[in-house]
C-alpha positions in Angstrom: 10.0 13.7 0.6 6.3 13.6 0.7 3.6 10.9 0.2 -0.1 11.4 -0.2 -2.2 8.2 0.1 -5.8 8.0 -1.0 -8.5 5.5 -1.8 -9.2 3.9 1.5 -12.7 3.4 2.9 -15.2 0.9 4.2 -15.6 -2.4 2.3 -17.4 -5.6 3.1 -15.5 -8.9 3.5 -14.7 -10.4 0.2 -14.7 -7.0 -1.5 -12.0 -5.1 -3.3 -10.3 -1.7 -3.0 -7.4 0.0 -4.8 -5.4 2.5 -2.8 -2.9 5.0 -4.3 0.2 6.9 -3.1 1.5 10.0 -4.9 5.2 10.7 -4.1 7.1 13.9 -4.4 10.4 15.5 -3.4 12.7 12.8 -4.7 13.4 10.8 -7.9 10.6 8.3 -7.6 11.8 6.0 -10.4 15.2 5.5 -8.6 13.8 3.8 -5.5 12.0 0.7 -4.4 8.6 1.4 -2.9 6.8 -0.2 0.0 3.3 -0.5 1.4 2.9 -0.9 5.1 -0.1 -1.3 7.3 -0.9 -0.8 11.0 -3.9 -2.5 12.5 -5.5 -1.2 15.6 -3.4 -2.1 18.6 -0.7 -3.7 16.5 2.8 -2.8 15.2 3.2 -1.6 11.6 4.0 -4.4 9.2 5.3 -4.5 5.7 2.7 -5.6 3.2 4.3 -5.4 -0.3 7.3 -4.0 -2.1 8.1 -3.2 -5.7 11.4 -2.6 -7.5 12.3 0.6 -9.2 11.2 -0.5 -12.6 8.2 -2.5 -11.3 9.7 -5.7 -12.5 10.0 -7.4 -9.1 7.4 -7.6 -6.3 7.2 -9.2 -2.9 4.4 -9.7 -0.5 3.7 -10.6 3.1 2.4 -14.2 3.4 -0.8 -12.9 4.8 -1.7 -11.0 1.6 0.0 -13.2 -1.1 -2.4 -14.0 -3.9 -4.9 -11.4 -2.8 -2.9 -8.1 -3.1 -1.1 -6.7 -6.1 1.4 -3.8 -5.9 2.2 -1.7 -9.0 3.7 1.6 -9.9 3.5 4.3 -12.6 6.8 6.1 -12.7 5.5 8.7 -15.1 2.9 9.7 -12.4 5.1 9.2 -9.4 2.4 6.9 -8.1 2.4 3.5 -6.4 -0.8 1.4 -6.1 -2.1 -1.5 -4.0 -4.9 -3.5 -5.4 -6.6 -5.5 -2.6 -9.0 -8.3 -3.4 -10.8 -10.8 -1.3 -10.5 -8.5 1.7 -10.8 -9.9 5.2 -11.6 -8.1 8.5 -8.0 -8.7 9.6 -6.9 -6.5 6.6 -8.3 -3.5 8.5 -5.7 -0.8 9.2 -4.0 2.3 8.1 -2.1 1.7 4.9 1.0 3.9 4.2 3.6 4.0 1.5 7.2 4.4 2.2 10.8 4.7 1.0 13.9 6.4 2.2 12.8 6.0 5.8 9.8 8.2 5.2 6.1 7.4 5.5 2.9 9.1 4.4 0.0 9.8 6.8 -1.8 6.8 5.4 -5.3 5.9 4.3 -7.7 4.0 6.5 -9.1 0.7 5.2 -11.9 -0.9 7.1 -13.2 -4.3 6.2 -16.5 -5.0 8.0 -20.0 -6.1 7.3 
């Protein structure tokens, strides 16, 4: 099982960013997928989840209405569209399933 995240970077408060995660080593379309984040000095927290077919999603209260998770099973890829970003959204974002995590992509929200 392997994940490769990309798309992180520095963005100003109120800005937007889309991060991606390409998965390999398992049947991607058979599993729910998750985005987690870990802020500096804090524990990792679940941010969003999406069902196998992409028909059901769930979000942490802190990102609800601002973040959107989606997936493309033909490309073995899960996305996280992040809008109205806040400084407290800063952290390393990783995708996950089957108890595995990628190395993550760093998102920094700062002016």
